[in-house]
Each structure stands twice: as C-alpha cells, then as structure tokens.
N, C-alpha and C positions, 0 to 999 in steps of 0.2 A: 352791706354789713350783715354779718351772720346773726342768726337768732340766738339770744342768750339762753333760751330755754332748752336748747339741744344739748345732749350729753357731750362733754368735752373729754376726748381721749387723752389730752395732755396731762390731766391729773388723774392719778389712779386711786383706787380705793384706800390703799395704805396711807397715801399722802393726805387724802381727804379726812380720814379718821384721825391722823396726827394733828391736822389743823383744827379739827373739831375739838379734840381734847385740850389743846392749848387755849382755844377761845373759852371753853367751859371753865377751865381753871382760872383764867384771868378775869372773865366777865360774868361767870355764873349764869343766872337766869336770862341775861341779855345777850348771850352768845350768838343766837340766831339773828337777832336784830343787828348786831355788829357786823356779822357776815353779810347780811342784806345791804347794810350801809356801804360796805366796800364794793359789793357787786354793782350797786347803783353809781357809786363814785367812779369806778373804772369804766363803766359803760358810758357815762357822760363825757369821759375823756377819750373815747374811741378805742379803748383797750378791751376788745371783746373777749379775748382768751382769758384774761384775768377776771373779768366780770363773770364769765361762765364758771370759772373755777370757784370763785367766792359764792356764787349762787349754789353750786353743788355742795359746798361746805355748809351753807345755811340749811339746805335740805337734809344733809347728814346729821346736823345738830338736832333738828326737829325729830328725826327718826330715832336718835339716841334718847331724847327726852320721852318720846312716846313709849319706847321699849322699857325705860325705867319705870314709868307710871303703870304700865301693864304688869310689871313684876310684883308690884305692891298689892 
C-alpha cells in the first residue's frame, strides 16, 4: 500500500485549486475537515490514489486559509 503522504502526480495544481474553491464555497470554515474526512474514508476503503488526492486538497485549503489570514 502506498503512503498517502507522498505527492500524487495524478492530481495537478489546477485541479487541486478547483476542488479547494468548491469545498470552501460549500463548506466554508470546515472545508479542510471535509477534505480530511474524504481522505480518511477513501484510505479506509483501499483507494490510495483518491485518498492522496483529498489529502492534497486539504493541504491546499489550509494554505489558502493561511494566505488569506496573512493578507489581513
């Protein structure tokens, strides 16, 4: 089983950003937690690629949040 913390080349930066924007629009403050939930859910079902993709989205959401806070 592959490590879910390794970068996943199957999801590119543009897709990750798009998924992060949708999650933020639908779930607001909880967007990163929702992405973490999906990462854990897919990992528990053996779908490492999707789990890694969702983990990358969670990291991206947190980076976007941090960037917004630093701007203010």
